[in-house]
C-alpha positions in Angstrom: -50.8 -6.7 18.0 -48.2 -3.9 18.3 -45.5 -6.3 19.0 -46.5 -8.3 16.0 -46.4 -5.2 13.7 -43.0 -4.3 15.1 -41.7 -7.7 14.4 -43.0 -7.6 10.8 -41.4 -4.2 10.3 -38.1 -5.5 11.6 -38.3 -8.5 9.4 -39.0 -6.3 6.4 -36.1 -4.0 7.2 -33.5 -6.7 7.8 -33.3 -7.9 4.2 -33.3 -4.3 2.9 -30.4 -3.6 5.3 -28.5 -6.6 4.0 -29.0 -5.5 0.4 -27.7 -2.0 1.2 -24.7 -3.5 2.9 -24.2 -5.7 -0.2 -24.3 -2.7 -2.5 -21.8 -0.8 -0.3 -19.5 -3.8 -0.4 -19.6 -3.8 -4.2 -19.0 -0.1 -4.4 -16.1 -0.2 -2.0 -14.6 -3.1 -3.9 -15.0 -1.2 -7.2 -13.1 1.8 -5.7 -10.3 -0.4 -4.5 -10.1 -2.2 -7.8 -9.9 1.1 -9.7 -7.3 2.5 -7.4 -5.3 -0.7 -7.4 -5.1 -0.9 -11.2 -3.9 2.7 -11.3 -1.2 2.1 -8.8 -0.2 -1.1 -10.5 0.0 0.9 -13.8 2.5 3.2 -12.3 4.7 0.3 -11.2 4.4 -1.4 -14.6 5.5 1.8 -16.3 8.9 1.2 -14.7 8.8 -2.4 -16.0 7.9 -1.2 -19.5 10.7 1.4 -19.6 13.3 -1.1 -18.4 12.1 -3.8 -20.8 11.7 -1.7 -24.0 14.6 -1.6 -26.5 16.6 1.5 -27.0 15.0 4.0 -29.3 16.6 4.8 -32.6 18.3 8.2 -33.2 16.5 11.0 -35.0 17.0 14.5 -36.3 15.2 17.8 -35.9 13.6 19.0 -39.1 11.7 22.2 -40.0 8.1 22.3 -38.8 8.9 21.2 -35.3 8.9 17.5 -36.1 11.6 14.8 -35.6 12.8 12.6 -38.5 13.3 9.1 -37.0 15.5 6.5 -38.5 13.7 3.4 -39.7 13.7 0.9 -36.9 11.6 -1.9 -35.3 12.3 -0.5 -31.8 9.1 1.5 -31.7 6.9 -1.4 -32.7 8.7 -3.6 -30.2 8.1 -1.1 -27.4 4.4 -0.9 -28.3 4.1 -4.6 -28.5 5.6 -5.1 -25.0 3.2 -2.5 -23.7 0.3 -4.4 -25.2 1.6 -7.7 -23.8 2.0 -6.3 -20.2 -1.5 -4.8 -20.2 -3.0 -7.9 -21.7 -1.5 -10.1 -18.9 -2.8 -7.7 -16.3 -6.2 -7.5 -17.8 -6.6 -11.3 -18.0 -5.3 -11.8 -14.5 -7.4 -9.1 -13.0 -10.7 -10.3 -14.6 -10.0 -13.9 -13.5 -8.8 -13.2 -9.9 -11.5 -10.7 -9.0 -14.2 -13.2 -10.0 -13.1 -15.4 -7.1 -14.1 -12.7 -4.6 -17.7 -13.7 -4.3 -18.9 -11.0 -1.9 -18.1 -8.2 -4.4 -19.3 -9.9 -7.7 -21.5 -7.7 -9.8 -21.7 -4.8 -12.2 -19.8 -2.4 -10.0 -16.6 -4.5 -10.1 -17.0 -5.1 -13.9 -17.2 -1.3 -14.5 -14.2 -0.8 -12.2 -12.2 -3.3 -14.3 -12.9 -1.3 -17.4 -12.3 2.1 -16.0 -9.3 1.0 -13.8 -7.8 -0.9 -16.7 -8.0 2.1 -19.0 -6.7 4.5 -16.4 -3.9 2.1 -15.3 -2.7 1.7 -18.9 -2.6 5.5 -19.4 -0.6 5.9 -16.1 1.7 3.1 -17.2 2.4 5.0 -20.5 3.0 8.3 -18.7 5.4 6.8 -16.2 7.3 4.9 -18.9 7.6 8.1 -20.8 8.9 10.0 -17.8 11.5 7.5 -16.6 12.6 6.3 -20.0 14.6 9.4 -20.6 15.3 10.9 -23.9 14.1 14.1 -25.6 12.6 15.4 -28.9 14.4 18.7 -28.5 17.5 19.7 -30.4 18.9 22.2 -32.8 17.6 22.0 -36.4 19.2 19.2 -38.4 21.2 17.9 -35.4 21.2 14.3 -34.4 19.1 13.3 -31.3 20.7 10.2 -29.9 18.0 9.2 -27.4 14.4 9.7 -28.2 11.8 9.4 -25.5 9.8 6.2 -24.9 6.3 6.8 -26.2 3.3 4.6 -27.0 2.6 5.2 -30.7 -0.4 2.8 -31.2 -2.8 4.5 -28.8 -5.4 1.8 -29.3 -3.4 -0.4 -26.9 -4.6 1.8 -24.0 -7.8 -0.2 -24.1 -6.3 -3.7 -24.1 -6.2 -4.1 -20.3 -9.7 -2.9 -19.6 -11.3 -4.8 -22.5 -9.7 -8.1 -21.6 -10.5 -7.7 -17.9 -14.2 -7.0 -18.6 -14.3 -9.8 -21.2 -12.9 -12.4 -18.8 -15.2 -11.3 -16.0 -18.3 -11.3 -18.3 -17.6 -14.7 -19.6 -17.2 -16.1 -16.1 -20.4 -14.4 -15.1 -22.2 -15.8 -18.1 -21.3 -19.4 -17.1 -22.3 -18.9 -13.5 -24.8 -21.4 -12.3 -26.8 -19.0 -10.1 -28.4 -15.8 -11.2 -27.0 -14.2 -8.0 -23.4 -15.0 -9.2 -22.9 -17.1 -6.0 -23.1 -14.0 -3.8 -25.2 -14.0 -0.6 -28.7 -13.2 -1.6 -30.9 -11.8 1.2 -34.1 -12.5 -0.7 -33.3 -16.1 -1.3 -31.9 -16.7 2.1 -34.8 -15.1 3.9 -37.2 -17.3 1.8 -35.7 -20.6 2.8 -38.2 -22.6 4.7 -40.8 -19.7 4.6 -43.9 -20.0 2.4 -43.7 -17.6 -0.5 -46.9 -15.7 0.4 -45.5 -14.9 3.8 -42.3 -13.4 2.6 -42.2 -9.8 1.3 -39.0 -10.5 -0.7 -40.7 -13.2 -2.7 -42.8 -10.5 -4.4 -45.8 -12.3 -3.0 -46.4 -13.4 -6.6 -47.7 -16.8 -5.7 -50.3 -15.6 -3.2 -53.9 -15.9 -4.3 -54.3 -12.2 -4.8 -51.3 -12.1 -7.2 -51.9 -14.1 -10.3 -48.4 -14.0 -11.9 -45.7 -16.6 -11.4 -42.7 -15.3 -9.5 -39.8 -14.8 -11.9 -37.0 -13.6 -9.7 -35.3 -17.0 -9.3 -35.8 -20.5 -10.5 -37.7 -22.5 -7.9 -35.9 -25.8 -8.5 -32.9 -25.3 -6.3 -32.5 -27.2 -3.1 -33.9 -25.5 -0.1 -36.4 -23.2 -1.9 -40.2 -23.7 -1.8 -41.3 -26.2 -4.4 -44.4 -26.2 -6.6 -46.4 -28.4 -4.2 -45.8 -26.0 -1.3 -47.3 -23.0 -3.1 -50.9 -22.0 -2.3 -53.4 -22.1 -5.1 -53.3 -19.3 -7.6 -57.0 -19.6 -8.6 -58.9 -16.5 -7.6 -61.6 -17.0 -5.0 -65.0 -17.9 -6.6 -67.6 -15.1 -6.3 -71.0 -15.9 -8.0 
C-alpha cells in the first residue's frame, strides 16, 4: 500500500512541477522581452537621430525659454518617432505570439512595459546623440536646437500596439491554453476524469458539478459516454 501511495504522490507532484516550470518559462521570457525592447530602443534612438530632419534655428528670450522659428521639422521628427515605434510594436506583438512555450499574460505585460521603456530610451538616446543645445546668450541665434520628442503621447505607441496585436491573436486562438503545453490536459489524456486530480474530479459521483476547465470535445479527451454517472447514490 505504501508503494501505491508513493506513486500517487509522485503522480500528483509531476503536473504541479510542470506547471511551475511553465510559469518560470513565461517569467524568464517576459524579462528577456522587456530587456530586449529596451536595448532595441537604444539602437533605434540612433536611427531616429540620423533620420530626423535638421531642427530650425531659435533665439534665447527672457524667462529662460527659446523662441523657435516656425517649421515642420519638429512635427516631422515626432512623426518619424511614432512610425518607428509603431513598426516595432506591431512586429514584437506578432513575432512573440509564435513562441508557443511562453504565451500568456507575462509576455503580454512585458510587451507593454518593455514597449514604453524602450520608447523612452529611444527618445533619450536620440536627444543625446542628435547634438544641439538650448543654451545661448539672450537674444542670440541658436543654430542647432536639440532633437526632442514634443508629442509625449507617442511614448505609448509601441507598447499599446504590441499588446493590441498580441491580445487579438490570443482572442482568436482555438484553444483556451493558447496552444501551450498543458499539464492538466496532457495528464488527462486516456485517463478517466475521476481518477485524475487535475480534472478537478468534478465528474466523479461525489462532485455534482460539470467540469468547466476545458471543452470536452477535442480529440483525445474523455468524452461524455466515458464519464461515470453524476447521480448521487440512492439512500432511502
